[in-house]
VEXLO-463511 format. One line per field, with one value per atom (N, C-alpha, C): y, x, z; atom name; residue number from 1. Coordinates in nm, 4 decimals. Layout:
# VEXLO-463511
v <- Y/...
u <- X/...
w <- Z/...
name <- CA/...
resi <- NUM/...
//
This chain:
# VEXLO-463511
v <- 5.4854/5.4543/5.5816/5.6770/5.8025/5.8803/5.8752/5.9454/5.8879/5.7551/5.6888/5.7246/5.7213/5.7550/5.8989/5.9895/6.1291/6.1458/6.0762/6.0839/6.0320/5.9189/5.8602/5.9573/6.0196/6.1143/6.2329/6.2881/6.4027/6.3626/6.2427/6.1949/6.1797/6.1251/6.1067/6.2399/6.3387/6.4712/6.5355/6.5191/6.5779/6.5150/6.3829/6.3126/6.3556/6.3681/6.4115/6.5495/6.6414/6.7776/6.7794/6.6978/6.6915/6.6366/6.5334/6.4755/6.5764/6.6505/6.7513/6.8600/6.9058/7.0096/6.9610/6.8349/6.7781/6.7734/6.7344/6.7282/6.8662/6.9647/7.1000/7.1588/7.1261/7.1707/7.1077/6.9825/6.9153/6.9853/7.0321/7.1021/7.2368/7.2996/7.4284/7.4155/7.3036/7.2863/7.4034/7.4415/7.5568/7.5357/7.4089/7.3806/7.3788/7.3950/7.3971/7.5232/7.5059/7.6194/7.6681/7.7876/7.8437/7.9075/7.8671/7.9205/8.0660/8.1466/8.2890/8.3097/8.2259/8.2429/8.2157/8.1317/8.1048/8.2233/8.2805/8.4003/8.5145/8.5295/8.6355/8.6113/8.4884/8.4543/8.4868/8.4501/8.4753/8.6251/8.6963/8.8422/8.9063/8.8657/8.9241/8.8893/8.7655/8.7224/8.8029/8.8377/8.9124/9.0628/9.1152/9.2602/9.3155/9.2353/9.2862/9.3072/9.2579/9.2769/9.3985/9.4689/9.5824/9.6909/9.7118/9.8168/9.7815/9.6521/9.6097/9.5591/9.5456/9.4948/9.6054/9.6001/9.6956/9.6637/9.5424/9.5006/9.4988/9.6055/9.6141/9.5339/9.4663/9.3858/9.4215/9.3995/9.4149/9.2890/9.2106/9.0816/9.0957/9.0506/9.0620/8.9789/9.0245/8.9539/8.8145/8.7961/8.6672/8.5839/8.5994/8.5230/8.3733/8.3049/8.1615/8.0804/8.0957/8.0287/7.9251/7.8047/7.6980/7.6538/7.6655/7.6199/7.4683/7.4192/7.2756/7.2336/7.1034/7.0518/6.9506/6.8981/6.8084/6.6848/6.6244/6.5028/6.5289/6.6430/6.6754/6.7015/6.7640/6.7852/6.6508/6.5598/6.4277/6.3499/6.3731/6.3004/6.3701/6.4928/6.5715/6.5027/6.4846/6.4212/6.5256/6.6364/6.7441/6.8779/6.9705/7.1008/7.1849/7.3067/7.4018/7.4303/7.4062/7.4221/7.5380/7.6258/7.7380/7.7104/7.7089/7.6918/7.8260/7.8636/7.9879/8.0287/8.1592/8.2129/8.3646/8.4246/8.5650/8.6669/8.6452/8.7457/8.7490/8.6426/8.6332/8.7413/8.8314/8.9386/8.8877/8.7782/8.7189/8.6689/8.6056/8.5555/8.6714/8.7797/8.8950/8.9603/8.9597/9.0132/8.9258/8.7957/8.7022/8.6898/8.7175/8.6799/8.7582/8.8851/8.9621/8.9038/8.8872/8.8260/8.6854/8.6080/8.4716/8.4731/8.5595/8.5649/8.6213/8.7150/8.7651/8.6531/8.5774/8.4628/8.3630/8.3338/8.2362/8.2816/8.4098/8.4619/8.4536/8.4901/8.4870/8.3447/8.2493/8.1099/8.0311/8.0967/8.0278/7.9070/7.9300/7.8232/7.8389/7.7274/7.7260/7.7064/7.7803/7.7695/7.7061/7.5924/7.5264/7.5787/7.6345/7.7046/7.6280/7.6030/7.5385/7.6297/7.6740/7.7548/7.6618/7.6817/7.5905/7.6482/7.7638/7.8317/7.7439/7.6741/7.5976/7.4482/7.4039/7.2593/7.2171/7.3146/7.2786/7.2326/7.1480/7.1113/7.2214/7.2178/7.3117/7.2331/7.2605/7.1904/7.2906/7.2487/7.3321/7.2469/7.3147/7.2475/7.2664/7.1569/7.1618/7.0712/7.1329/7.0563/6.9693/7.0255/6.9528/6.8506/6.8371/6.7418/6.8152/6.7572/6.8149/6.7725/6.8717/6.8463/6.8972/6.8138/6.8555/6.9164/7.0444/7.1130/7.1104/7.1021/7.0833/6.9855/6.8843/6.7754/6.8138/6.9052/6.9353/6.8314/6.8574/6.7647/6.6417/6.5341/6.4107/6.4347/6.5172/6.5469/6.6226/6.7172/6.7932/6.7014/6.6125/6.5174/6.4280/6.3894/6.3059/6.3829/6.5123/6.5961/6.6065/6.6238/6.6290/6.4999/6.3872/6.2582/6.2418/6.2776/6.2562/6.3414/6.4672/6.5608/6.5914/6.5005/6.5203/6.5685/6.5046/6.5308/6.6714/6.7328/6.8645/6.9786/6.9490/7.0543/7.1016/7.2250/7.2828/7.2291/7.2259/7.1837/7.2819/7.2332/7.3167/7.3975/7.5191/7.5956/7.6105/7.6436/7.6750/7.5529/7.4340/7.3119/7.2708/7.3104/7.2724/7.1256/7.0600/6.9175/6.9051/6.8717/6.8711/6.7701/6.6634/6.5587/6.5941/6.6977/6.7415/6.8571/6.8388/6.9364/7.0172/7.1336/7.2192/7.2953/7.3225/7.4015/7.5470/7.6309/7.7738/7.8460/7.9657/8.0509/8.1700/8.1886/8.1027/7.9983/7.8837/7.7827/7.7491/7.7544/7.7164/7.5879/7.4818/7.3491/7.3031/7.2579/7.2096/7.0570/6.9990/6.8536/6.7993/6.6997/6.6403/6.4888/6.4301/6.2852/6.2398/6.3211/6.2856/6.3117/6.3673/6.3912/6.5394/6.5891/6.7288/6.7420/6.8338/6.8482/6.9840/7.0819/7.2169/7.2940/7.3866/7.4685/7.6093/7.7026/7.8391/7.8744/7.9097/7.9438/8.0915/8.1589/8.2991/8.3862/8.4908/8.5822/8.5847/8.6882/8.6976/8.7271/8.6923/8.7055/8.8498/8.9429/9.0834/9.1411/9.0701/9.1203/9.0691/9.1587/9.1205/9.1638/9.2465/9.2951/9.2607/9.1701/9.1250/9.2359/9.3371/9.4474/9.5487/9.5345/9.6238/9.5614/9.6333/9.5778/9.5621/9.4606/9.4381/9.5527/9.5929/9.6919/9.6199/9.6953/9.6368/9.5359/9.5635/9.4709/9.3411/9.3495/9.2302/9.1493/9.2172/9.1476/9.0681/9.1280/9.0581/8.9404/8.9587/8.8491/8.7324/8.7632/8.6577/8.5855/8.6598/8.5961/8.5011/8.5375/8.4514/8.3256/8.3381/8.2181/8.1216/8.1746/8.0883/8.0281/8.1055/8.0604/7.9604/7.9531/7.8692/7.7238/7.6737/7.5355/7.5126/7.6113/7.5954/7.6172/7.6647/7.6911/7.5966/7.5125/7.4182/7.2826/7.1830/7.0486/7.0176/6.9486/6.9115/6.7654/6.7011/6.5616/6.5568/6.4596/6.4430/6.4138/6.4817/6.4612/6.4133/6.3923/6.3450/6.1967/6.1340/5.9921/5.9738
u <- 9.7993/9.7371/9.6935/9.6321/9.5882/9.7069/9.8194/9.9389/9.9895/9.9920/10.0374/9.9460/9.8154/9.7176/9.7391/9.7645/9.7872/9.9112/10.0182/10.1425/10.1220/10.0513/10.0239/9.9410/9.8413/9.7554/9.8356/9.9201/10.0036/10.0970/10.1571/10.2487/10.1762/10.0548/9.9759/9.9432/9.9060/9.8748/9.9974/10.1128/10.2353/10.2731/10.2614/10.2918/10.1959/10.0680/9.9677/9.9965/10.0362/10.0690/10.1901/10.2909/10.4109/10.3780/10.2933/10.2549/10.1779/10.0885/10.0106/10.1007/10.1950/10.2877/10.3725/10.4144/10.4957/10.4169/10.2895/10.2047/10.1880/10.1642/10.1423/10.2710/10.3837/10.5103/10.5358/10.4929/10.5072/10.4231/10.3048/10.2167/10.2766/10.3498/10.4130/10.5157/10.5890/10.6963/10.7949/10.8323/10.9204/11.0588/11.1000/11.2340/11.2419/11.1275/11.1280/11.1974/11.2899/11.3598/11.2793/11.2230/11.1420/11.2348/11.2194/11.3041/11.2689/11.3715/11.3523/11.2684/11.2895/11.2162/11.0667/11.0294/10.8881/10.8220/10.8907/10.8380/10.8230/10.9224/10.9196/10.8072/10.7924/10.6858/10.5491/10.5265/10.3978/10.3728/10.4738/10.4633/10.4257/10.4930/10.4677/10.3283/10.2857/10.1545/10.0413/10.0563/9.9502/9.9620/10.0821/10.0979/10.0774/10.1014/10.0825/9.9359/9.8468/9.7034/9.6503/9.7362/9.6919/9.6221/9.6671/9.6072/9.4661/9.4373/9.3059/9.2137/9.2650/9.1858/9.1552/9.0366/9.0010/9.0710/9.1203/9.1896/9.3395/9.4069/9.5516/9.6212/9.7277/9.8021/9.9500/10.0191/10.1636/10.2193/10.2886/10.3387/10.4832/10.5174/10.6566/10.7515/10.8737/10.9734/11.0041/10.9825/11.0162/10.8916/10.7866/10.6633/10.6927/10.6408/10.6680/10.5663/10.5783/10.4895/10.5681/10.5126/10.5704/10.4641/10.4945/10.3997/10.3904/10.2681/10.2480/10.1522/10.1279/10.0346/9.9417/9.8482/9.7484/9.8114/9.9086/9.9713/10.0419/10.1074/10.1793/10.0832/9.9692/9.8670/9.8146/9.7902/9.7394/9.8405/9.9687/10.0740/10.1192/10.0703/10.1166/10.0799/10.1789/10.1555/10.1154/10.1883/10.1592/10.1843/10.0902/10.1132/9.9877/10.0063/9.8974/9.8892/9.7719/9.7534/9.6583/9.6996/9.6170/9.5651/9.4314/9.3681/9.3096/9.3295/9.2723/9.3370/9.3231/9.3906/9.4018/9.5009/9.5361/9.4271/9.3418/9.2415/9.1237/9.1021/8.9877/8.9981/8.8997/8.9082/8.9080/8.8369/8.8383/8.9794/9.0416/9.1783/9.2732/9.2584/9.3464/9.3290/9.2072/9.1843/9.2463/9.2468/9.2938/9.4454/9.5113/9.6528/9.7413/9.7118/9.7936/9.7932/9.6745/9.6688/9.7278/9.7094/9.7631/9.9154/9.9759/10.1218/10.1785/10.1079/10.1509/10.1460/10.0371/10.0228/10.1357/10.1660/10.2702/10.4065/10.4341/10.5613/10.5691/10.4611/10.4589/10.4684/10.4099/10.4109/10.5273/10.6074/10.7171/10.6625/10.5513/10.4839/10.5033/10.5003/10.5102/10.3702/10.3376/10.2086/10.2285/10.1645/10.1687/10.0520/10.0841/9.9839/9.9494/9.8184/9.7690/9.6680/9.6993/9.6074/9.5013/9.3763/9.2686/9.1801/9.2172/9.1299/9.0955/9.1941/9.1723/9.1540/9.1492/9.1395/9.0074/8.9253/8.7986/8.6961/8.6048/8.4920/8.3868/8.2930/8.1812/8.0521/7.9576/7.8307/7.7153/7.6028/7.4831/7.3608/7.2544/7.1265/7.0433/6.9954/6.9133/6.7927/6.6749/6.5512/6.5617/6.6247/6.6371/6.7489/6.8235/6.9336/7.0672/7.1676/7.3009/7.3740/7.4157/7.4857/7.6284/7.7250/7.8649/7.8961/7.9314/7.9638/8.1136/8.1948/8.3391/8.3837/8.4587/8.4922/8.5959/8.6838/8.7922/8.9022/9.0154/9.1283/9.1079/9.1768/9.1697/9.2268/9.3311/9.3920/9.2970/9.2245/9.1265/9.0170/8.9694/8.8662/8.9175/9.0440/9.1033/9.1129/9.1443/9.1494/9.0106/8.9076/8.7702/8.7350/8.7756/8.7433/8.8196/8.9467/9.0270/8.9798/8.9456/8.9091/8.7592/8.6812/8.5371/8.4653/8.4914/8.4127/8.4309/8.5450/8.5713/8.5406/8.5296/8.5078/8.3628/8.3430/8.2091/8.1335/8.0008/7.9204/7.9328/7.9032/7.8946/7.7666/7.7796/7.6672/7.5490/7.5732/7.4618/7.3787/7.4295/7.3564/7.2561/7.2822/7.1923/7.1986/7.3106/7.3291/7.4519/7.4313/7.5409/7.6508/7.6172/7.7153/7.8097/7.7775/7.8642/7.9491/8.0795/8.1702/8.2450/8.2924/8.3751/8.4723/8.5900/8.6883/8.6733/8.6416/8.6242/8.7584/8.7607/8.8797/8.8498/8.9300/9.0393/8.9916/9.0555/9.0393/9.1780/9.1936/9.3195/9.2925/9.3621/9.3377/9.4587/9.4343/9.5404/9.5390/9.6503/9.6614/9.7550/9.7054/9.7804/9.7791/9.8965/9.9078/9.8252/9.8270/9.7590/9.6100/9.5569/9.4132/9.3852/9.2777/9.2393/9.1726/9.2212/9.1685/9.1042/9.1338/9.0819/9.0886/8.9930/8.9961/8.9471/8.9904/8.9394/8.9001/8.7731/8.7226/8.6857/8.7180/8.6859/8.7640/8.7005/8.7713/8.7016/8.6212/8.5471/8.4005/8.3131/8.1688/8.1288/8.1967/8.1585/8.1912/8.2718/8.3023/8.1968/8.1177/8.0117/8.0416/8.1429/8.1807/8.3267/8.3521/8.4888/8.5772/8.5174/8.5947/8.6383/8.5843/8.6191/8.7312/8.8410/8.9534/8.9189/8.9752/8.9562/9.0172/8.9492/9.0096/9.1002/9.1653/9.2637/9.2025/9.0803/9.0125/8.9789/8.9303/8.8965/9.0219/9.1301/9.2550/9.3034/9.2944/9.3374/9.2451/9.1159/9.0209/9.0523/9.0864/9.1186/9.2467/9.3448/9.4677/9.4393/9.3483/9.3132/9.2410/9.1656/9.1029/9.2107/9.3148/9.4237/9.4996/9.5142/9.5931/9.5167/9.3867/9.3038/9.3510/9.3996/9.4476/9.5580/9.6426/9.7565/9.7206/9.5996/9.5597/9.4516/9.3971/9.2928/9.3204/9.2475/9.2626/9.1499/9.1845/9.0854/9.1024/8.9896/8.9907/8.9846/9.0515/9.0490/8.9080/8.8657/8.7307/8.7292/8.8469/8.8520/8.8850/8.8618/8.8885/9.0236
w <- 14.0720/13.9428/13.8708/13.9459/13.8855/13.8300/13.9041/13.8600/13.7290/13.7197/13.5969/13.4801/13.5068/13.4023/13.3539/13.4504/13.4152/13.3296/13.3666/13.2906/13.1489/13.1353/13.0029/12.9182/12.9839/12.9111/12.8587/12.9445/12.9045/12.7911/12.8036/12.6993/12.5661/12.5725/12.4506/12.3853/12.4663/12.4139/12.3502/12.4154/12.3614/12.2283/12.2210/12.0964/11.9865/12.0246/11.9270/11.8739/11.9629/11.9218/11.8291/11.8637/11.7810/11.6433/11.6375/11.5089/11.4251/11.4899/11.4199/11.3640/11.4455/11.4012/11.2850/11.2911/11.1833/11.0525/11.0617/10.9426/10.8808/10.9641/10.9131/10.8558/10.9141/10.8596/10.7232/10.7086/10.5793/10.4732/10.5123/10.4188/10.3792/10.4686/10.4380/10.3251/10.3220/10.2236/10.2267/10.3482/10.3652/10.3040/10.2905/10.2406/10.0882/10.0209/9.8744/9.8253/9.7338/9.6742/9.5543/9.5653/9.4573/9.3544/9.2303/9.1238/9.0957/9.0791/9.0509/8.9257/8.8242/8.6992/8.7157/8.8126/8.8346/8.9054/9.0025/9.0692/8.9688/8.8822/8.7812/8.6805/8.6378/8.5428/8.6001/8.7252/8.7893/8.8024/8.8436/8.8581/8.7245/8.6181/8.4864/8.4354/8.4570/8.4081/8.4710/8.5970/8.6640/8.6434/8.6526/8.6457/8.5047/8.4024/8.2665/8.2318/8.3188/8.2978/8.3737/8.4436/8.5255/8.4442/8.3204/8.2383/8.1915/8.1822/8.1328/8.2422/8.3630/8.4743/8.5739/8.6344/8.7383/8.8703/8.8817/9.0038/8.9763/9.0148/8.9956/9.1055/9.0665/9.1631/9.1549/9.2657/9.2717/9.3364/9.2588/9.3051/9.3502/9.4695/9.5168/9.4309/9.4221/9.3414/9.3954/9.5248/9.5873/9.6183/9.5392/9.5625/9.5644/9.6681/9.6829/9.6000/9.4694/9.3750/9.2959/9.2885/9.2070/9.1066/8.9794/8.8766/8.8793/8.8620/8.8664/8.7561/8.7432/8.6435/8.7088/8.6311/8.6877/8.7516/8.6822/8.7348/8.8667/8.8766/9.0002/9.1158/9.0860/9.1898/9.2389/9.1464/9.1837/9.2673/9.2428/9.3140/9.4412/9.4630/9.5787/9.7099/9.7940/9.9236/10.0281/10.0315/10.1257/10.0570/10.0724/10.0119/10.0012/9.9545/9.9334/9.7842/9.7267/9.5828/9.5558/9.4664/9.4236/9.2835/9.2685/9.1383/9.0949/8.9713/8.9217/8.7919/8.7578/8.6402/8.6549/8.5875/8.6112/8.5827/8.4838/8.4492/8.5454/8.6200/8.7101/8.8185/8.8310/8.9306/9.0749/9.1007/9.2344/9.2672/9.1684/9.1831/9.2112/9.1366/9.1517/9.2891/9.3404/9.4744/9.5822/9.5586/9.6606/9.6662/9.5544/9.5460/9.6423/9.6668/9.7602/9.9007/9.9603/10.0933/10.0967/9.9904/9.9879/9.9906/9.9121/9.9089/10.0390/10.1007/10.2312/10.3347/10.3324/10.4220/10.3992/10.2730/10.2405/10.2920/10.2799/10.3286/10.4804/10.5476/10.6935/10.7483/10.6777/10.7226/10.6636/10.5792/10.5095/10.4330/10.3645/10.2920/10.1415/10.0715/9.9263/9.8681/9.7622/9.6963/9.5590/9.5367/9.4058/9.3214/9.2064/9.1255/8.9988/8.9807/8.8591/8.7911/8.6704/8.5909/8.5328/8.5732/8.5326/8.4226/8.3692/8.2728/8.1531/8.0991/7.9763/7.9982/8.1221/8.1455/8.2074/8.2515/8.3155/8.2128/8.2564/8.1719/8.1787/8.0847/8.0837/8.0665/8.1549/8.1530/8.1528/8.0968/8.0934/8.1230/8.1640/8.1819/8.0554/8.0013/7.8807/7.9001/7.9100/7.9344/8.0589/8.1612/8.2877/8.2906/8.1822/8.1748/8.1723/8.2385/8.2392/8.1126/8.0332/7.9086/7.9201/7.8815/7.8798/7.7440/7.7442/7.6190/7.5897/7.6950/7.6813/7.7883/7.7473/7.8396/7.9440/7.9112/8.0042/7.9936/8.0546/8.0442/8.1320/8.0965/8.1764/8.3155/8.3217/8.4515/8.5422/8.4845/8.5632/8.6145/8.5295/8.5719/8.6846/8.6756/8.7812/8.9124/8.9051/9.0257/9.0882/9.0039/9.0551/9.1286/9.0728/9.1361/9.2677/9.2672/9.3877/9.5044/9.4747/9.5815/9.5820/9.5296/9.5094/9.6350/9.7471/9.8682/9.9232/9.8983/9.9569/9.8601/9.7329/9.6337/9.6329/9.5866/9.5788/9.4569/9.4652/9.3502/9.2342/9.1157/8.9951/9.0092/9.0606/9.1152/9.0198/8.8936/8.8029/8.7682/8.7982/8.7629/8.8697/8.9946/9.1024/9.1385/9.1050/9.1358/9.2252/9.3512/9.4482/9.4152/9.3446/9.3169/9.2024/9.1269/9.0172/9.0690/9.0667/9.1266/9.0205/9.0648/8.9800/9.0684/9.0148/9.0886/9.0479/9.1446/9.1201/9.1273/9.0703/9.0787/9.1697/9.2765/9.3203/9.4216/9.4171/9.5220/9.5752/9.7066/9.7710/9.8484/9.8100/9.8660/9.9461/10.0686/10.1564/10.1533/10.1126/10.0971/10.2032/10.2746/10.3853/10.3688/10.3578/10.3356/10.2152/10.1102/9.9869/9.9852/10.0931/10.1016/10.1278/10.0682/10.0903/10.2265/10.3082/10.4440/10.4695/10.3829/10.4062/10.2756/10.2570/10.1356/10.1670/10.0859/10.0883/9.9455/9.9259/9.7935/9.7905/9.6809/9.6605/9.7605/9.8129/9.9036/10.0400/10.0657/10.1913/10.1605/10.2532/10.2316/10.2045/10.2679/10.2541/10.1172/10.0386/9.9043/9.8065/9.7529/9.6592/9.5164/9.4987/9.3660/9.3428/9.2488/9.2238/9.1697/9.1084/9.0517/9.1576/9.2784/9.3883/9.4710/9.4873/9.5620/9.7095/9.7703/9.9131/9.9929/10.1006/10.1893/10.2892/10.3740/10.4651/10.5617/10.6069/10.6980/10.6272/10.5056/10.4285/10.3949/10.3621/10.3319/10.4535/10.5706/10.6919/10.7214/10.6984/10.7190/10.6262/10.5015/10.4064/10.4472/10.4936/10.5418/10.6571/10.7436/10.8556/10.8083/10.6999/10.6413/10.5931/10.5288/10.4826/10.5999/10.7066/10.8211/10.9091/10.8931/10.9803/10.9833/10.8701/10.8665/10.9693/10.9885/11.0780/11.2243/11.2514/11.3893/11.4400/11.3503/11.3896/11.3284/11.3777/11.3261/11.2275/11.1186/11.0174/10.9807/10.9536/10.9115/10.7594/10.7014/10.5563/10.5095/10.4028/10.3522/10.2085/10.1503/10.0132/10.0099/9.8935/9.8814/9.8139
name <- N/CA/C/N/CA/C/N/CA/C/N/CA/C/N/CA/C/N/CA/C/N/CA/C/N/CA/C/N/CA/C/N/CA/C/N/CA/C/N/CA/C/N/CA/C/N/CA/C/N/CA/C/N/CA/C/N/CA/C/N/CA/C/N/CA/C/N/CA/C/N/CA/C/N/CA/C/N/CA/C/N/CA/C/N/CA/C/N/CA/C/N/CA/C/N/CA/C/N/CA/C/N/CA/C/N/CA/C/N/CA/C/N/CA/C/N/CA/C/N/CA/C/N/CA/C/N/CA/C/N/CA/C/N/CA/C/N/CA/C/N/CA/C/N/CA/C/N/CA/C/N/CA/C/N/CA/C/N/CA/C/N/CA/C/N/CA/C/N/CA/C/N/CA/C/N/CA/C/N/CA/C/N/CA/C/N/CA/C/N/CA/C/N/CA/C/N/CA/C/N/CA/C/N/CA/C/N/CA/C/N/CA/C/N/CA/C/N/CA/C/N/CA/C/N/CA/C/N/CA/C/N/CA/C/N/CA/C/N/CA/C/N/CA/C/N/CA/C/N/CA/C/N/CA/C/N/CA/C/N/CA/C/N/CA/C/N/CA/C/N/CA/C/N/CA/C/N/CA/C/N/CA/C/N/CA/C/N/CA/C/N/CA/C/N/CA/C/N/CA/C/N/CA/C/N/CA/C/N/CA/C/N/CA/C/N/CA/C/N/CA/C/N/CA/C/N/CA/C/N/CA/C/N/CA/C/N/CA/C/N/CA/C/N/CA/C/N/CA/C/N/CA/C/N/CA/C/N/CA/C/N/CA/C/N/CA/C/N/CA/C/N/CA/C/N/CA/C/N/CA/C/N/CA/C/N/CA/C/N/CA/C/N/CA/C/N/CA/C/N/CA/C/N/CA/C/N/CA/C/N/CA/C/N/CA/C/N/CA/C/N/CA/C/N/CA/C/N/CA/C/N/CA/C/N/CA/C/N/CA/C/N/CA/C/N/CA/C/N/CA/C/N/CA/C/N/CA/C/N/CA/C/N/CA/C/N/CA/C/N/CA/C/N/CA/C/N/CA/C/N/CA/C/N/CA/C/N/CA/C/N/CA/C/N/CA/C/N/CA/C/N/CA/C/N/CA/C/N/CA/C/N/CA/C/N/CA/C/N/CA/C/N/CA/C/N/CA/C/N/CA/C/N/CA/C/N/CA/C/N/CA/C/N/CA/C/N/CA/C/N/CA/C/N/CA/C/N/CA/C/N/CA/C/N/CA/C/N/CA/C/N/CA/C/N/CA/C/N/CA/C/N/CA/C/N/CA/C/N/CA/C/N/CA/C/N/CA/C/N/CA/C/N/CA/C/N/CA/C/N/CA/C/N/CA/C/N/CA/C/N/CA/C/N/CA/C/N/CA/C/N/CA/C/N/CA/C/N/CA/C/N/CA/C/N/CA/C/N/CA/C/N/CA/C/N/CA/C/N/CA/C/N/CA/C/N/CA/C/N/CA/C/N/CA/C/N/CA/C/N/CA/C/N/CA/C/N/CA/C/N/CA/C/N/CA/C/N/CA/C/N/CA/C/N/CA/C/N/CA/C/N/CA/C/N/CA/C/N/CA/C/N/CA/C/N/CA/C/N/CA/C/N/CA/C/N/CA/C/N/CA/C/N/CA/C/N/CA/C/N/CA/C/N/CA/C/N/CA/C/N/CA/C/N/CA/C
resi <- 1/1/1/2/2/2/3/3/3/4/4/4/5/5/5/6/6/6/7/7/7/8/8/8/9/9/9/10/10/10/11/11/11/12/12/12/13/13/13/14/14/14/15/15/15/16/16/16/17/17/17/18/18/18/19/19/19/20/20/20/21/21/21/22/22/22/23/23/23/24/24/24/25/25/25/26/26/26/27/27/27/28/28/28/29/29/29/30/30/30/31/31/31/32/32/32/33/33/33/34/34/34/35/35/35/36/36/36/37/37/37/38/38/38/39/39/39/40/40/40/41/41/41/42/42/42/43/43/43/44/44/44/45/45/45/46/46/46/47/47/47/48/48/48/49/49/49/50/50/50/51/51/51/52/52/52/53/53/53/54/54/54/55/55/55/56/56/56/57/57/57/58/58/58/59/59/59/60/60/60/61/61/61/62/62/62/63/63/63/64/64/64/65/65/65/66/66/66/67/67/67/68/68/68/69/69/69/70/70/70/71/71/71/72/72/72/73/73/73/74/74/74/75/75/75/76/76/76/77/77/77/78/78/78/79/79/79/80/80/80/81/81/81/82/82/82/83/83/83/84/84/84/85/85/85/86/86/86/87/87/87/88/88/88/89/89/89/90/90/90/91/91/91/92/92/92/93/93/93/94/94/94/95/95/95/96/96/96/97/97/97/98/98/98/99/99/99/100/100/100/101/101/101/102/102/102/103/103/103/104/104/104/105/105/105/106/106/106/107/107/107/108/108/108/109/109/109/110/110/110/111/111/111/112/112/112/113/113/113/114/114/114/115/115/115/116/116/116/117/117/117/118/118/118/119/119/119/120/120/120/121/121/121/122/122/122/123/123/123/124/124/124/125/125/125/126/126/126/127/127/127/128/128/128/129/129/129/130/130/130/131/131/131/132/132/132/133/133/133/134/134/134/135/135/135/136/136/136/137/137/137/138/138/138/139/139/139/140/140/140/141/141/141/142/142/142/143/143/143/144/144/144/145/145/145/146/146/146/147/147/147/148/148/148/149/149/149/150/150/150/151/151/151/152/152/152/153/153/153/154/154/154/155/155/155/156/156/156/157/157/157/158/158/158/159/159/159/160/160/160/161/161/161/162/162/162/163/163/163/164/164/164/165/165/165/166/166/166/167/167/167/168/168/168/169/169/169/170/170/170/171/171/171/172/172/172/173/173/173/174/174/174/175/175/175/176/176/176/177/177/177/178/178/178/179/179/179/180/180/180/181/181/181/182/182/182/183/183/183/184/184/184/185/185/185/186/186/186/187/187/187/188/188/188/189/189/189/190/190/190/191/191/191/192/192/192/193/193/193/194/194/194/195/195/195/196/196/196/197/197/197/198/198/198/199/199/199/200/200/200/201/201/201/202/202/202/203/203/203/204/204/204/205/205/205/206/206/206/207/207/207/208/208/208/209/209/209/210/210/210/211/211/211/212/212/212/213/213/213/214/214/214/215/215/215/216/216/216/217/217/217/218/218/218/219/219/219
//
């Protein structure tokens, strides 16, 4: 009886490992063919700001970036989504390690520029006032991934969420299971480029999803 139980236990563990690996491979989207024009567009959008930005970037010609929109993010079953915009210094610091990670993991990054679609809120006499509504798609993304997103920090209300730049969101079976926001704790000045140790630490933050198990936290 103990032998049978042991065999069943081992079989269950093996099946579980295989299922986990399959899920993570689905999130990688390694089989997606990235269009050359999208890699070129992304490279140009970031590098043309080098003269005006303190954070210079060099984007590889084969960056695994796929431009996306709000509807596609909402419909995404499995994948890694990057939220941000090119001028953001935090975004510019993060993009090098993220693209290196994507190349090493053979992963595709779905990119949504959120600069013009986010809402804007302020505190006025203790009340939260919406000064700009933001797009309907952005609001839908906030609702779908509400539980995993960070609060709108300046408001001091945990139930009101906002997507910061950069935010990297890992979606598994339609649910957000892991995120990486900003860069690393040791970076306190966005205008200061990450050193080699910080870049490696950030890459490990991105890779953590593939080395550990996470439960879905979004609705």
